[in-house]
Structure formats: structure tokens, C-alpha cells
N, C-alpha and C positions, 0 to 999 in steps of 0.2 A: 502492500499499499503504500510504503514512503521508502524513496528513493536515498538509499547511504548516500549519495553524491549531491543530492541535496541536502539534506540532515546536516552534513562535513558541511557545507556553504554557510543554512542557517548558526551554526554553532559560533562561526569565525565571527558571523557578524555580533551576533549576542554576544562573545564575549570583549570584541573590539566598540561595538557602538556604533561602528560606523562601514560603511561597504566601499568605502575608500582602499582602508585600512585591510578589511578583508580581502578585498581581491589583492594587493601586495603580498598577504601572507599565505593566499591559495596561488599564486599566479596566474590568473583570469582576469580578465577584463571587467571593470565595474558594471558594464551589460549584462554580462554572464554570469554575476552574482546575484544582480537584480532580478535576473530571469529565474535561475535556481530558489530561490525566496519567493518569488511568485505563483511558480508553480507549485511549491511545500504549499501556502498558504489555499490554492484551487484545490490541493488532494483532503488539505485537513476540513476546509470549508469556512475558518475562521481567520482572521488577520492578526499576525503575531509582530507586526511591530509598526508602531504609530512614526512616521519620519517625516518632520519640513528640512527647508534649506538651510537650517542649523544645528537640530539635531536627531539621533534614533532612540527610540525606546521601544522595551518588550511591552507588548499587553498585556493583562493575565491570560490570556491562552497562551502567548508567545512564554509566560514564564512556566505554564506547563510542557508546552512542549518541549523546552531547555532538557527539563528530565528526561522526557522519555527519549528526544533523540538519542541523549549519553547512554542510556539503556539498550538503545537498540542498537546503536553500534558500538559498544562494548559485547552485547551478544551476537552480532553481523562476525566480529574478527574472532571472537570465541570458536565460533562455528569456522571458521576460513582457518583457523590454526589445526583446529583437531582435523579435518580432512586433510590438508594437504600435511597430517605429520608432524609439522612443526613444533616443536619444545623452549622457552626459553631458558636458556643456560647465563649463568654469570652470578653478577654482585650491584646491588644500588645500593648507596648511603643517602639514606632519607632522612631529611628535618623538617619536625614538624613543632609552629610555633605554640605554645605553651597556652593559647587560648582552646584547644582542639582539646587538652588532656582528661577534658568531662566528656567529653563529646563519643559518637560511636565512630570516631575513625577508625577506633580497633577494630570494627566488623568489617571494615574495608581491608585494610590488613589482613585480617586474615582469609576471609575471602582470595586475596592475591596470591597468599601464599599455599592457600589449598590447588589455587587454578595452577599455579608456577613453582610447582616444588624444588625441581633445580637452582632456583634464584635465591641467594641468596642476600636476606635483607637485612639491613642496620636502619636502624632508628636512632635519631636524634633529637631528644623534646629541650628546647630552647627558649630562647626571648629571640623575637622577629629579626632584630638588630641584630644579634650573633648569629643567627642562621644567616643573612644578608656576609656575615664579613666570612663565613665559614666557607658557605661557595664559591664565594671571590677567591680566596686561599686554594679551593682546589679541594676540599677536604668535604663536599658533601656532592651527590650528582642529582637531587632535586628534592625542592625546598617548597615546602607548605606554608605562607606567611603574610604578614599584613606588609601593606605597602601605602604610601599616600599617593592620593589620586595624579598629582603631578606626577611622579616618578614612572616612567614610561614602561619602566621592564617587568616580564611576566606574562604569562598567560590566566586571563582575568576569570577567578571561579566564580567572586560573588561581589557586588558593591553590598557597604552598610555604612550607618551611620554612627560616630563614636556619640556615646550618652554618658553622664555623670550617674552613679548608682551607687546604692548605700544599703543601711537598714533601714527598714519603714519606720522603724521609731529615732531615728538620726534627725536632730535637727541644727542648721545651719544657721550660725552667728552671724548676720552681716555686719559685726563691728569688732569682729578676731579674723585672723587669718585664718583660711582652708584649711583643714586637716585631710591629710593629701595621704592616700594608700598608693604606694607606685610600685613597679616591677624598678629595678637597678638601671643604670644606662647600659645600655646603649637602645632600651625599651620606646619604641613607638609611642605606643600609648602615653608614656612618662613623658616625654618630650611634647605629645600635644597638649597633654594639659598642662604642665608649664607654659608652654608658649599661649595658651589661650587665656590663662591669668595674670599672663605679666603683660600681655597684649591689652589686658581689659582695666589694669592698675591694678588688679584683686591682689591682695596681701596670702601668702600661704604658707605652710609648715609642713613640713614631712611627720606625719605620725606611723606611719610603717613602711619596711622597704622588706621586698622579698624577693627572689629569685623565682620563688615555686607559687604559681596560681593558688594552690591551697591553701598558704598560709594569707594570701592576699584575700582569700574570701572569709578566711578564720576572724580576720582581723576589721571586715566590712561587714559579720556580722554581729560581734562585738560593740560596733556604735563607733571604732574607732574613727573613724575616715568617712572621707568618698573615691570610689575610682574611677577612672574614665575606661569605658569599655564599651565591644561592639552592642548596640543596640539590641541584635539576631542571637545573642549568645551569652545573657544574661544568667547568672547559675541562680539554682534554687534557693529561696529565703533572702536574695538581695533584690530592689527595686530602684526602677528608676528616680532619681531627685527628680521631686517637681519644680515647676517654671520659675514658682515663687519666691525659690531661693538663692534666684537672682547668680544663677551660674553662668558662667558665657558659655556658648555652643562653642564646639569641639571638631566641627568639620566630621567631613565621609575621610572611609577606609575604603581600600580595595584587599580582598583577598588574594592571592597571585600565587601559580607553580610556576617555578623561577627552574631551570634547566642549568646543572654544570654543561662540562664539555663533553664529557661521556652520556648525559644523561639528554641530548639532544638528538644521540640515535636514533632513528625512528621506527627502528627494527628491534631496541635491544629496551632490558628491561627497565629502566628511565622512563622510555616512552611507554612502556605497556602498564607502571602504577600510574602515571597522571591518568592515563582512558580513564582507567579502573578508580582515581577519586572523582575525576570528572563524572564520571557515571554514574558515583553513590552521592553527587553535591546535594540532589532534593532529601537526601535521607540523612545527611548529615548536619543540613542546617535544619531543618524540622526538628532532630532530635536536639538540637544544641539551643534551641529557642528557650 
């Protein structure tokens, strides 16, 4: 019912939110990209993108198709590998941001290990900033981490907004410095929190620093302060700080897959793991909310 070529083109547009960038990534003419998307919309009977001269956005049906397309392509590739008798071998050094340790990322990794038993998977859990550094140093092959929207690097998994979260009982005194619960440098959420407060002239103090997300969550649940966190990944027991607290907007953040030199191999274990994560994106996102 759905052409894999059209689905791949749809994913490229959804990830870049640009027909021009998708065409460049796929090595196609922009008119061909538009044609693939139009034919997929005809097959689905739904509009998948709203677009004008300035922007491209996924519709609700487009968001739904995103998850379906990734799963369809994953199964398509699994079937092709099964019937051609090809089995992945090798090693992939995968780094995941602390943001995902409480999500179902482990289920995706378990499924990947089951499907590719001859691939040695090495997992590193670290701060997003640290993972970027380790990837640049050649210590990792694939990274799932946060990046700022102004950073062009990486394969977009989803976009989100950063918000202030804390205990439901916490009250912020407008006349006292904002108590912050933060990762140590070079944490991206830490940097965004400090920049937002300083930009608005709001005094702050560090109430808790921990390299462990569980440590930060425990401090926040105890009411020690507030933390900057992805809106779609708010841990149980914590809530968004209400607007009446007067805290500044934090801005948007992207979650992306970044490939090292070995991870760019289109037929290698790094690429296969990236496809598995993209295919499980909707499950990962819903479970972590």
C-alpha cells in the first residue's frame, strides 16, 4: 500500500522540515521529493504536511505517519536481510543522553540485540555535551542526544520545548535567587537554564548538582529547586512550574542521532541501530512523557 521509496522521502522531509534539504540529503530533485510526498498523501488519503513559502510542518496525520513509516521501513529491511541471508557483524559504540535512562530505550536496544546477535553493542550513558565531545574524539560511533535548534548537526528524531519543572509543592520566591537543580558542565539543559536567567536579569543559585538524572529527580521531588527539562520527558512525581512563578522561557531543543565515522556506513551496525531507534521513536517518546 505504501511505497518504501516514498516513505523514505517522507521521513527525510519530516526530519529536516525542508523539501530543499530533503532533496539534497537524498540526492533527488526537489520536484521529485514533492512528487513522492504528494503520492504518499494520495495513498493515505490525508494531508501529511502544511507548507507555505516560509515553513513546513507535520500535520497530526503526518505525526502518525512518522511512526508508521519508520516501523514499515524497519520491517522491510528486516525481511530483505532475512531472505538475502545477510547478517550484521561488528561493533557499535552507542552513546545515549541521561534524558533517556528512564524511558523504554532499553526495549529498543534489547530488540536490536535479539535481531543482530553478532553485533557487539557497547552503551555509554552520559550528558549530551559530553557525548558530543566523545563522538568528535572518535570514541563513539552513534549518539542519541540533545542539541540546540541552531546546531545543524545530526539526524532529527524529534523537536521539543524546554520547560521548568519541580515539585508540585514548590513555591518560587520572586525576591530571592532561583534555586537550580542542574547537571554539571557541559550539560546543555544547564547552559540553557543559566543563559535564560541571566538574559532576563534573574538572580539564581545552585541548589543541587548531579551527573545522574536520578539524583536530580530526587532533589527536585524533595523540593530543593527547579530544573530545566524537556516538556515531553517530565519524570513522574514532577510538574511544570506555573507561569505565575515568573521564570523566563527556555526555548526549544532537538533530540538527534549523530553518526561518527564508523556509524556513517550505510550497511553497518551503526546505521542499523539508528534505524531501529528511529522506528521506535513514537514508542520511546510516548513512554517517556
